[in-house]
C-alpha positions as CSV (number, residue, x, y, z in Angstrom):
1,X,0.0,0.0,0.0
2,X,2.7,2.6,0.7
3,X,4.8,1.8,-2.4
4,X,6.1,4.5,-4.6
5,X,3.9,5.2,-7.6
6,X,0.8,4.2,-5.6
7,X,-2.5,6.0,-5.4
8,X,-1.2,8.8,-3.2
9,X,1.2,10.0,-5.9
10,X,-1.4,9.6,-8.7
11,X,-4.0,11.6,-6.9
12,X,-1.8,14.7,-6.7
13,X,-0.6,14.3,-10.3
14,X,-4.2,13.9,-11.6
15,X,-5.5,16.8,-9.6
16,X,-2.8,19.2,-10.7
17,X,-3.1,18.0,-14.3
18,X,-6.8,18.6,-14.3
19,X,-6.4,22.0,-12.9
20,X,-3.8,22.8,-15.6
21,X,-6.3,21.6,-18.3
22,X,-8.9,23.9,-16.7
23,X,-6.5,26.8,-16.9
24,X,-5.9,26.1,-20.6
25,X,-9.6,25.7,-21.2
26,X,-10.2,29.2,-19.6
27,X,-7.5,30.6,-21.8
28,X,-9.1,29.2,-24.9
29,X,-12.5,30.5,-23.8
30,X,-11.2,33.9,-23.0
31,X,-9.5,34.1,-26.3
32,X,-12.7,33.2,-28.1
33,X,-15.0,35.3,-25.9
34,X,-13.0,38.3,-25.0
35,X,-10.1,38.2,-27.5
36,X,-7.4,37.8,-24.9
37,X,-4.0,38.3,-26.3
38,X,-0.6,39.5,-25.1
39,X,-0.1,39.8,-21.4
40,X,-3.4,38.3,-20.4
41,X,-2.8,35.2,-22.5
42,X,0.8,34.9,-21.3
43,X,-0.3,35.0,-17.7
44,X,-2.8,32.2,-18.2
45,X,-0.4,30.1,-20.2
46,X,2.3,30.5,-17.5
47,X,-0.2,29.6,-14.9
48,X,-1.1,26.4,-16.7
49,X,2.5,25.6,-17.2
50,X,3.2,26.0,-13.5
51,X,0.5,23.5,-12.6
52,X,1.8,21.0,-15.1
53,X,5.3,21.4,-13.7
54,X,4.0,20.8,-10.2
55,X,2.1,17.8,-11.4
56,X,5.3,16.4,-13.0
57,X,8.0,17.3,-10.5
58,X,5.9,18.3,-7.4
59,X,4.5,14.9,-6.5
60,X,7.7,14.1,-4.6
61,X,7.6,17.5,-2.9
62,X,4.0,17.0,-1.9
63,X,4.6,13.5,-0.5
64,X,7.8,14.2,1.4
65,X,7.4,17.8,2.6
66,X,3.7,18.5,2.8
67,X,2.3,15.1,3.8
68,X,5.5,14.0,5.7
69,X,5.7,10.5,4.2
C-alpha cells in the first residue's frame, strides 16, 4: 500500500493536471469570448505551465514535505 507510484502519488498528479487543463480551457474560452492576447494570454499560459510542472515534479515534494511520508 505505501509503495512509490501508488495511489497517493497519482491523486496529486491527476488533480494538478486537471487544474492545468482547466486553466488552458479558460485561456481558450477567454481568447474566443474576450479576444485575450498579449499579457493576459501569457499569464494564463504560464499559470497552466506551472500547474503542469507541479504535477510532474511536485509529487515528490507533496509526498515528502507536505504530507510527511
